[in-house]
Structures are given as C-alpha cells and as structure tokens.
N, C-alpha and C positions, 0 to 999 in steps of 0.2 A: 059504881063500885068504889072508885078512888075518893069520891067526896064522902062516902060513908066511912071509908077507912080514915080519912082526916078527922072526922068527928070521934071515931073510936079511939084514935091515938090521944086526942085531947082528953077524953073521958078517963082513960087508964094511964095517963102520963106518969104518975108517981110510981105505979107498979112497973111500967115499962122501963123507966129510968133506973129503978132499983135493980131489976134483972140485968140491964145492960152494965151497970156498975159492977155487979157480982161476977158476971161473965168476963169483964175486962180484968178484974183482980185475979181470977183463976188463970186466964191466959197470960197475964203478967207474971204470975208465979211460975208457970211452965217456961216462959221465955227466958228466965234467968239461967236455965240449964242448956242453952243453945251452945253448940260446939262447931268449930271450923272443920272442914274436910279439905284435904289436899289431893284426893285421889282423882287423877285425870282419866284413869281407866274406866270410871263410871260412865264416861261418855259413850262407851262401846256396849252394845247389847251382849248379854251373857251367852247367847247362842252363836255369836260371831266366832269364826274359826281363830282369828288372831287373838281374841280375848281368851279363848280356851287354851291356845298355845302358850300365852303368857302365864295363865294360871298354872298350867302344867310345869312350866319353867320354875315358877316360884315354889311349887311343891317339891321339885327335885333339888333345886340349888339355893333356894332362899331368895330374898328380895334383891333386885339389882338397883342401881342408882342410889345406894346408901353411902356414897363416898363424897366427902368434901375435899377439894384439892386446894392447896396453898402454894403459891408460886413466888419465887424470888429471882431477880435478875441482877447479877453482879459478876464481874471478872475477878473478884477477890474472894470468891466463896471459900477457897482452900487456904486462906490466911487464917492463922490461929484465932484472931479476935472475932472475925465474922463466923468462923466455924463453931466456936464455943457458944456464941450467941444463938446460932441456929439450933445447937443442941439444947440450950435452955428453952428455946421456943418449942422444939419437938417435945420435950418433957412436960412443958406446961400444957400443951394440947393433949398429950396422953393422959394427964391427970384430970382433965375436964370430964364432967359427968356425961354419960352416954357414949363416950368414945370407947370402942372395943379394940382398936388397933391403930398403929401409926407406922407407915412405911416411908422412910426418908433416907437420905444419904448417911447421916450419922448412925442410924440404926441398921444399916445394911449388913448383910452377912455373906461370907464366902463359905464354900464347902471344902472340908478337909477329908481326904480319903483315909480311912482306917482299915488297913489290910487285914489286921488280926481279927476284926469283927465283920469284915466285908460289908461295911456300910459307910455312909458319908456323915460326918459330924459337922453341924453348922458352927461357924466361928465368926465372931464379930470382927469386922474389918477395922473399925475405928475405936479408939479408947480415949474419948474426951473426958474432962477438959484438957486441952493441949497447952503445954508451956514451951515445947520444943517444936519449932517450925519444921525442922528436918524430919522428925518422926511423922508429922502430919503429911508432909510431901510424899514420904514413902508409902503411907497408908492410902493416900489419894491415888498414887500410881497403881496400886493393887486394885483399887476400886474401878478405875478407868479401864483396866484390863479385862473387865467382866462385861461382855456385850449384853448380858441379860438385863442390865440396868439402863443401858443406853436407849433413849427415847421413852423410857418408863419413868425414871427419876431425874433425868437431866438431858438437856440439849446442849452439847458441847459447843456447837457452832454459834449459838446465840447466848451462851453463858446463862442459860435459864435452868432453874432447879425447882423440883416439885416435892411437896409433902402430901401423901395420900392418907386421909383420915377416915377410917371406917367407923360407922355409927351403929348404935343399937337399933334394929329394925322397928321394934315396938315403940320405943321412946321418940324416935325421929318422926313417926307418923301419929303422934299424940299432941295434945295441947302443950306439952312440955318442950316441944321442938324449938320454940323461940329461946327458952332459957339455955338449951343445949348449944345452939348456935352462938348465943352471947357468951357462953362459957369458953367456946373455942376462940372467939374474937378477942377476949381479954388478953391472953398472952401474945396474940398477934399485934395488938395495938402497943403493948409494952415493948415488943421487939422493934417495931418501927421507930419508936422514940429513942431507944438505945442505939440502934444500928444506923439510923438515918436512911434506911432502905425502904422502898415502897413494896408492900406485900399485896399480892393479888389473890382473891378468894373466889372460888366458884364450885360447881358441882350441883347436881339436881336438888339435893336436900337444902343447900344454901340458897339456891335460886328460888325454889318453891316457898321456903320459909320467909325469905326477905320480901319477895313479891306479895305473898299472902298477907304478911304484916302490913305492908304498904297499903294494900287494897282495903284491909279491915280498918286501918287508921283513917284512910282517905274517905271511905264510905261513912264513917261516923261523922266526919266533918261535913260531908255532903248532906247527910241527913239533918244535921243541925242547921246547915246553911239553907237547905230547902225550907225548913220551918221558918227561919228568920225572914227569908225572901218572901215567902207566902204571907207572913204576918205583915210585912211592910206593904206589900201589894194590896192586901185586904183592907188595911187601914186607909190607904190612898183612895180605894174605891168607895168604901162604905162610911168612912169617918166615924166608925163605931167600934168601941173597945169590945162590946159584947158580941158583935157579929164576927170580929176578928178572932176572939178567944173561942167562940163556939165552933168556928171552922177548924181552928187548930186542934181543938179537942176531938173533933170527928176523925181527923187524919192521925192523931196520936193514938186513938183507940184502934184505928185500922192497922197501924204499925205494930202495936202490941199483939193484936190478933194474928198478924202474919207471922211474926216470930214464934208465937205460941203454937201456931199450926204446924210449923216445921218440927218443933219438939214433939208435939202430939203424934205426928206421923212417923217419928223416928228419923227425920232428915237432919242433915248438918248443913251449915252455911257453905255453899260452894261459890265459885266465881260468878255463877249465874243467879242463884237465889239471894246472894248478897245485894243484888240490885233491886230486890222487891221492896224493901222498906222505903227507899227514896221514891220509887215509882208509885207506891201507895199514896205518898204525900202529894205528888204531882197529879195523880188521877183523882184523888179525893176532893181537892180544893174546888174543881169545877162543879162537882155535885152541890157543894155549899153555895157557890156563886149563883147557880141557876135557881136553886130553891129561894135564896134570899132576894134575888133579883125579881122573881115573880111575886114574892110576898110584899116587897116594897112597892112594886108596880100596882098591885091590887089595892093595897092599903091607901096609896095616894089617891086612888079613885073612889074607894068605898068608905075609907076612914073608920073601918071596923076590924079590930085585931083578929077576933076569932073567925070571922067570915073570910078574912084574908088568908089565914092559916089553912082553913078548909079548902079554899080555892087553890092555894099553893100546892097542896097535896093532890087535889083533884086534877089540876092542869099539868103539873110537872112530875107527878108520880110515875105515870106511864112513860113519859119522855125519859126520865132519869133511869127507869128500869131497863128500857131497851138500850140506852146508851151504855149502861154498865154491862148488859148482856153482850153487846158488841165488843166492848173492851175485854170482857172475860173470855169471849170466844177467841179473840186475838192471841191470848196467852194460853188458854186451856187446851188448845189443839196440840200443844207440845206434849201433853200427857199421852197422846196416842202414837208418839214416836217410839222407836225401839231403844232409845238412849235413856238410861236412868237419869243422867244429868239434866236432860231436857224434860223428862217426865216430872221430876221433882219441881222444877221451875214452873211448868205448866199447871200442875195440881195446886201448888201453893198460891200462885198468882191468880188463877181462875177462881178458886174458892174465896179468896180474900177480897177480890174486887166485888163479888156479890155480897160478901159480909159488909163491905164498905157501904153498899147501897142500903142495906138494912139498918146500919148504924145511922146513916144520914136520915133515913125515913123516920126513925124513931126519935133520935136525939134532937134534931132541929125543930120539928113542930112542937115537941113536948116542951123544950126549953123556951121557945118563942112564946108559948102560951103563958109561961110564968114570968116573962120579962115585960117591962113597960112597952107600950106601943112606940114604934120608931118616930123620931123627931124629923123635922123638915131637913135638917142638916145631913141626916143619914140617907136621905133619898135624893140629895142634890145631884148625885152622879147620873140619875135618870135623865137629867136635862143638860147633859154635857154638850155645850155648844160646838166644841171642836169636833167631837165624835159625830154630832148631828150633821156638820158640814161634810165630814168624810163619807157618811152614809148617803147623803144627797148626791155626792159625786159617784159613788158606787151605783146608785139608782140610775143615774144618767147613762153610765156605761152599759148597764144591763138593758136599758130600754132604747137608747138612741145611738149606740155604737156597737151594735151586734156583730157587724162584719169585722171590726177591729178586734173584738174579743175572740172571735173564732180564728182570725188571722194570727194574732199574738200566740194563742194557744197552739196552733199548728206549728209555727216556727219554733216555739219552745219545745214541743214534743219531738220534732225532727232533730234538733240539737241534742236533746236528752237521749234519744234512741241511739244516735251515733256515739255518744259518750258511754252509753250502756254496753255497746259492743266492744269497747276498749277495756272493760272491767276484767280483772284477773282475780282468781281465787288462790291465795297463798297466805300461809301464816307460819310464824316462827315461835319458838319457846319464849323468847324475850323481845319480840319485835314491837310490843306495845310500850316498852320502856324507851325513854329518850336516849339518844346515842351518847349523851354526856353523862348518863347515870353510871355510877361505879360498877353496878352489877353487870351492865352491858359491856363497859370497857374492859372489865376483868375477864369476862367470857371471851371477848375478842383477843385478849392477851394470851389466853390458853390456846385459842385456835391458831394464833400466829406462831406460838412456840412449841405446842404439843399436839396440834391438829384437833383440838376440841375436847369436850367433857361429856357430850351427850351419849348415854350408854346404848349400845346395840349388842344383842346377844345372838350368836349363831350356835344352834344346838345340832350336834351330829350324833345320830342314833345308828349304831352298828347292827341293830336288830337281833343281836344275840348276846347272851350273858358272856362276859369276858371278851366280847368281840373287839374291844379296843386294843387288846394285847395279844390276840391270837397270832398275828404276824405283824411285820413292820409296815405293811402297805397302808394300813389305816393311819398310823402315825405319820407316814410320809405324805399322805394326802392332806392331812390336817396342816402339816408344815407348809406344803405347797400353797394351800389356800390362804394360810396366814401370810405367806410371802407376797401373794397377789394383793391381799388387802393392804399390806404395808406400803405398796407402791401407789395407792390411791391418794390423791392430794387432800381429800376431805376426811381421811381416816387416820387415827393415831395408831400406835404400835399395838397389834393384836396380842392377846395373852391367853395361853391355854396350858394344859398339863405338858404339852410338848416342849414349851419353853423351859419347864423344870427339868425335863429329861436332857435337853441340850446343855443346860447349866451343869447337870450331873456329869455329862460326858466330858465337859471341859475340866471338871474337878478330877475325874478319873485319870486324865493326862496331866496331872500336876499343875492345873491352872493355865495351860497353854491355850490362848484365845483362838488359835487356828482350829482347835478341836471343838469349838462351840457349834454343834450341829446335831443332826439326827443320827441315832445309832445305825450302824451298818449290820448286815447279817453276820459278818465275821466277828463283830464285837459282842454279840449277844451272849455267847458262852462265857466270856470274861466278865461282862458287866451284869449278867442276869441276876446274880445273887444280890448285888447292890440295889438294883431296881426293885427287886422283890422286897427288900428291906424297907425301901421308901414306901411301897404299897402297904406293908404291914403297919408301919408307923402312922400312915394316914388314917387308919381305922381307930387309932387310940384316941381317948378322950382329950389328951393333952397334945394333940397333933399341932395345934396352933403355936406351940412353943418351938416347933421346928418349921422354919419358913418353907422349906421345900415340901415337906409332908403336908403342911397346911395348904399349899398351893394345889397339890394333887387332890386332896380331899375336897377342895372347893370347886374343882374343875372337871371332875368325873363323878358319876353316881356310884353308889355302893356295889352295884352289879358289874361295874366296869364295862357298861354297855353304851352309856350316853356321855358324850364329852361336850364341853362348853367352851366356845371361843368368845372372849369378851373384848369388845372394841369400843373405843370412844370416838365420837365423830364431832364434826362441826355442826352448828345449828343451821343446816342447809335449807330448812323450810319444807313445807308440804308439797311444793311443786317439784323440787329437785330430788327429794328423798326417794320417791317411787322409782325414778329413773336409775338412781344409784342401786337401789335394792334389786331392780330387774337385772342390772349388769352383774351384781354379786350372785344372784340366783343362776344366771347363765353360766358363770364360771364354776359354781358349785356343782351344777348338773354335769358339766364336762369332767370334773374330777371324781365325783362320787356317783358310782353306779346306783341308780334308784332301786335296783333289785336287792341290793345289799345294804344300802344306807338311806336314811331319811334326814334331810337337812332342813331345819326350820329357822326362820329369821324372826326374832321376837325382841322383847325388852322394852324399856320405857320410851325409846325413840319411835319404835313401830307403833306402840299404843297411842302415843301422842298424835302421830300421823293419822291413824285410824279414827281416833276420837275427834280430831279437828274436822276430818272429812264427814263423819256422821253428824256432827253438830251443824255444819254448814248445809248438808243435804237435808237434815231433819228440819232445820229452820225454813229452808226453801219449800219443802213439802207442807210444813205447817202454815206458811203464808198462803199457799194455794187453798188448803182446806179451810183456813180461816175466812178467806175471801168467799168461798162457796157457802159456808154456814152463815156468814153475815148477809150474803145475798138472799138466802132463804128466809132469814129473820126479817129482812126488809120487805120481801115479797109478802110474808105473813102480815106484817104491820100495815102495809099500804094497799095490799090486794090489787096491785097494778103493775104490769110489766113496764109501762111507760115511766112510772115513778121509780121503779127499780133501776132502770137505765139511767135516769136522772141522778139517782143517789150514788151509783157506783163510779160513774165517769169522773166526778170531781175528786174522788179519793184515789183513783188509779193514777191520775196525772201527777200528783205530788210524789208518789212512789217512783214513777218513771223519771221524774226530774231529779230526785235524790240519787237514783242509780246513775243517771247521766253525769251529775256533778262528781260522784265518786270515780267514774271512769275518766273524766277529763282531768281530775286532780291526782289520779294515780293511787287512789285509796283502794286497797285490795279487799276482796270479800274474805272475811274470816269470822270466827264465832262472835267477836266483840262488835263487828260492824253490821253483820247481817241481821242482828237483833233489832236494828233501827226500823226495818220495814214492818216487822210484826208489831212493835210498840206503836209506831206511827199510825198503822192501819187501824188498830184497835181504838186509838184515842181520836184520830181525825174523823172517823165515822160519826162520832158524837155530834159534831157540828152539823153534819148533814141531817141526822135524825131530828135534832132540835128545830132546824129550819123547816124541814118538810112536815113535821107534826104540827108546828105552829101554822104553816100554810094550810094544811088540811083542816085544822080547827077554825081558821078564820074565813075559809072559802065560803061556807054557807052564810056567814054573817055579812058577806059582801055580795050576796045574790049570785054567787059563782062567777063574779067578775075577776078574771085571772090577773089582769093588770093591777087593779086596786088591791087585791089580796097580796100580790108580790110586793108592792110598795109598802104596804102595812107590815108585812113580815120582815122586809129588809130593815125598816126603821125600828121596829119593836124588838125583834130577835137579834138584830145586828149589834146592839150595844152589849148584850150579855155574851154574844159570840166573840166580840173583840176583847172584852174583859177577860173572858176565859182563855182565849188564845194567848193573851199577854201573860197570864199566870202560868200557862203550860210552857210557853217559850222560856219564861224566866226560870221555871222549875228545872228545865232540861239544860238551859244554857250554863248553869252553875257547873255542870260536868266538864266544861272546857278548861277549868282550872286543874284538871286531873294531871298527874304525872304520866299517866298511861295513855298512849295514842288511841287505843281502842275506846276507852271511856270518854276521852275528849271528843272523838269522832261521834260517839253515841249522843253526846250533848248537842253539838252544833248541827249534826245531820238531822236529828229528830226535830230540833227547833226549826230548821229550814223546811222540813217536810210539813210541820204543823203550820208554819207561816204561809206556805204555798197552798195548803189545804184551806186555810181561812179565806184566801183570795178566791180560790176556785169555787168555794161554797157560797161566797157572798156575791160574786160577779158571774161566774160561768153557770152555776146552778140555776139562777133565775132565767138566764138566757136559754138554757136547755128546756126548762119548763115552758117558757113562753113559746119557743120554737115548736116543740112537740105538741103543745096544746093547740097552737095555731093550725098545725097540719091536721090535727084531729077534728077541729071545727070545720076546716075546709072540706075534709072527706065527708063529714056529716051532711054539709050543704049539697055536695055533689050527689050523694045517695038520694037526697030528697028530690 
C-alpha cells in the first residue's frame, strides 16, 4: 500500500503541491486574525461550582481584579513639592485612556454633615497645588484623622502611599490592554524623573498584561530561534541547502496551519496554545530527517532517484504515521479533560501534528522528485566515523554488558523514585518570573507594605430582600468578620459597605475618629435618615460622583440582599491558599448562621487556585490516558505483548528520571512543568517506534537471527535516532533562555527526558528484546 502511495504522490505531485499551497495561503489568511486571551478562569470547567460562583459574582458586582495599584515610599510625602508632583501624577493617570477612576491621597474626600438636608456632603480634603506648607500640614492632619483611609491608601509606619487605578472592564480584557497599561506608565515614568522617587506598580491587570506581553514577545523569538537552530542543524547534517529549506518549509507550513486552526475553531492564544508553534517546529523536523535519511540511504545503494523516493515512502510512511499518531495522542488526550484551557491545547496540537504528517508525506516526496538526485557530499553523514564508533560502543554494552545495563538502570530508578517522592505541587501567580524582575519585586513591595494585591471576594447573602438592613446584626457580623480578616498576616484591609457606614458615623459626630465604628441601636433613630439618603444616592446614575454612595452601590446588590467584602491578599500559592480559605470558612460559619446566610468565597484568587489545580490534575490524567492509548497503538502495530513491554519500559524510565530530578532539585509540579511529561512521552515514543519497526522489517531478512538483526538495527537506525535526538534537544534547549522559570524548566527538563530516552532506546531496548527473546526460545526448547 505505502509503495503504491509513493508512486501516486509522484504521479500527482503538481496537483498535490498546488492544493497544499492553496490550503497554506487560506490558513495564513486566517492566522492573521489570531488574538491573545488572558482569561485564567477558562482552566475551570463551566459546571464547576467555583466557576459558577465566580460568574454569579461577576453578574452581580462586575469584574474583580480590574485595579492597578501604584505605590510610593517616602517620609516627605506631605511636603508641598512632593505632594504637588503626586497630584500631577494622579491627574496624568486619570487622563489616560481606559481609566475609569483614581483613588489617592490628593483626591480623597471627607464627609460633611448637612443637618438641614439630613445628608452627608462629600468634601475634598486637599486643594493642590500647594504654595503654603502650613495649609498642606493642616489638610494632612485632617486626612490622617480618618481611619477609613488607613491601610487602604497609606501605611503610616512604613511611609508607604498607594494610588488605586480602576480600569474599564472591556478594554483591559481586549487587545488594547497593552496600550492602556503603557498610557498609565507614561506619567509614572515622568514622575520618577522629576521626583527622583521609585514608583512600584502592580495589580492583576498590570501583571497579566506585562507577563502576557513578555510571553508573546519571548515566544516570537523562540519560534525564530527554533527555525534558525533547526536550519543550522540540518545544514550540518545534510550539507544541502535544498534539504534544509525543504525541512524548514514543512515546519513553516505546520506553524501556519496551527495558528490558522486556532482562528478557525474560534480559539485565542493562551499561555498553553502559545507553545504549539515552537512545538510544531521541534516535532516536524524529525519527520523530515527520517524521510531524508531513508531517501539518502536507499539512493546510496540503488542510485535511482524515483525508486529511492518510492522506497522512502514505502518504508518510512507507516513508521512516521505511527510516530505522529503517538505524538498526537500525547497532546490530543487533553481534549478529553474538563478544562477549556487544556481542551483547546489538546485539540489544536493533536490536529496539527497529524496535519504535519500529511504535509511531510505530500511535500517531501513531491519536491524530491523535482530536484536533482543527491550528491555524494549530501550523503556523507551516513558514514560518520565518530557516530559509527559511538554505535559500536552502544552495541557492545547491549550485547556484552547486560548486567551492567540492568544494574545502572536499577540504581538510576531507585534514586529517581526517591526524588519523585520529594516532589511538591505548588504554583504562584508570578512564581515563573525571576526574583530580580521588577514585576516580581514590585508585587513583593505591595505585599510588604499593604499585604498584597491578589483579589479575594467574600459574598454574604442574607437570603432576603433588604436583609442587609433589616437589623444591625448583619452589619455587625460583617464588621466582625472583616476585623478577623484584618488580623491575618497575609490579608490586606478588607473593604465593604460597612466601612462606608463607619465613615458616615464618624462624620455624624463632627469627624471625631473615636466614633469610627458600627452604628448602635441607639443611634439608628438619629442617623437613619442620613443612611437612607446614602442608599437613595447609590441608585442614581451619577452615584460615582459621591465616593460614599459609589462605595455602597459597588458593595451591595440592588435588592440590598447580597453584600461583598473585597480583600487583597499576598500571592501565597496554591498550597497555602486552601489552608487559609478553610480557616476563613471556619470563622465565617461561626459568625453567620447558615440558616439565614450564605457565605461564598470567590474572585480571581480562588479561580487561579482552582484553575491551577485542574490543569495539574488534568495533565496528570492526560498522561495516564496517553500512556494507555499509546500502549494500545503499539499493541496494534506489533501484535505482541512482548514487544509492547519492550517498547514501554524505555519510555517510562526517562519520565521517572525527570520526575526524580525535579524532586531532588526542588522544582515544583505546576502547569508549566507538568507539561514536560506529556510532551516528552509523545515525542520520545517516536524513537522506540522507529527502532522496533526497523527491527521487525529486518528480522526476516536475517533469517530471524535476533542478534544479527539487533546489530543491524542499532547501526542503521542509530544514526537517524541520534541526529533526530540532537535536533529535538536543540529545539527544546532554546527555551532555557526564557525569563520564565516554567518555560526554562520545560526546555531543559524535556531535553533531559529526550536524552535519557535516546539512551534507553539504543541501549536498554536491545537488551530487553534480547533477554525476552532468549527466554522465549528457552521456553520453546523446554516444551519440545
């Protein structure tokens, strides 16, 4: 069948190349519309309760995590020069596109009680620019007398001050987010030059945008780098410009198809799908090497170009097909997880690895038939004396040092298993960044001075319309729970509508800070009309003009049934966060009777935790199912449980070794590192398939002499296996230049896995075949 297919491809080569060119142009046209996605909640299944809680929160209160925070540290903040410069900074940020509001010290307001109207009138505390230091000192004293702002806009003990910048939900989650962040950074950079002060910037929109831009920029360079590195490697191997360009054209078409597939399916580039184009380059090059290696090997013997092409397709078509099926399975199993993030990655990768096979099968034979026959210099690599000596040593180990091979393997496995038991599963929002990166150091600055910027939302449902204001008990409970949260070392100052009421109570008593607290039953008759006025104003369209009314409208729903407590946290990681949430839940259950209240913990911090957990668990399950499916494919291919056992062992060991190395080096399991196992399994199995199929094909030619066949297979297949492994290692090793620890780990850990897989397939696999075949022969003689 495959030999007939080779003849058919040569016959219809012009038509096939034309169709391939048209398809590539169409996919390239689609690829130009690709967009980035920054939604981590896609990692969570839509039927997950925490996902549904988050969606309900968004529907009720709007998006959380849309605030950028700007921090300044100075003990001269309330000197007129610095204060005026901060005012200019605040106004510059407020004028930037996409900014919907700015809360800072210069824009802070106090409340003035208007008895004639029985309401509170907001009043600006500061009136910059200042020329009189005494006036600024007086205004600063008034500001510092308001507990509402303490811990929210300033930390007096550390002389740290904060500007909170609210952003348009739609724009900050669109492709314009980079321009919006750059617009905010422009006045910040100007302020740093004028004032000489360091400014710290953080918040989820800033982190996601900055990290996303870094990743996009980095992956573009990695894609270019993988092309250049592949080009250099191919040139060194084949010494042929045509072979090099042909191979690069195959992977270039594969990349175009992969991006076009994303657009065709309505997907955006995520942190996972962004890895697919470089992976396509790395996976596609071995296809080309194996085809060309077989073509050159046959031509060297037959000296007939067309016969060599037909034999290349006939001998390598089935091998390459099953290799690509195995690699596709390694990725496609993600499509069966419950996480959209993993599904998209699995679907796109699985489809395009098979598309890559079709491109290779059509393009390489068709083009070779149009090119001149290879010259002697192009086939010189087949007689590489250095590699021949290496393969001779491998052959000696496989045949004459069997005990040492098993012994070294056993010791390596024991050490790896011990290391595996030391592995930990934990991830942080920014743990992949180097600790010297400004994004990381700025986040830690806010954690040190304001206890973090990661949003956590606690939703209190009173289960009745107007239930929040039916009596003071609900307000009291929310205040008690907020006070508990405020004592936690990893939590910033909680914010709820109760803070607004406490602010109003202080204003009612002429600004006396000792009255900053929850209303008492005695005060309700006196302050009731003032509070009702706040509630009325909160319904108005221009409520945002009144800071107090705006706060009430943003922190309770229109039915006054559901309240929101917003908390910022440190980036504590996926291991510590569940422990904290459990303790928060325990305190909430003690305060809020579940018969009358429902308390829900949600927000971006919770969805990040849930998303990371699903990705890690989903990848773990996917690796298991990939292993099972690959095993079934191998069983179908070889029709032998003995060969199945021989094929799986050399590929399991590298994965265990890699897990052991991660454990010994303290590299934690997280979405970016667990991907190593799936990628490596799908690619490393290629080596096994090529070795065993060649062994199976050569066995009848050597009169079923196992030793002779193994020696022939090691010498003939070993060269292409080593070349391919070098290309794969080179393709992945480029990722070690990444700024991100996860991507860097993906690079060197995958390279390590592939290097170990090459050794196990060239040394351990022949030993296993020889051992099991020997036992089989002995059993046969005994039965006779």
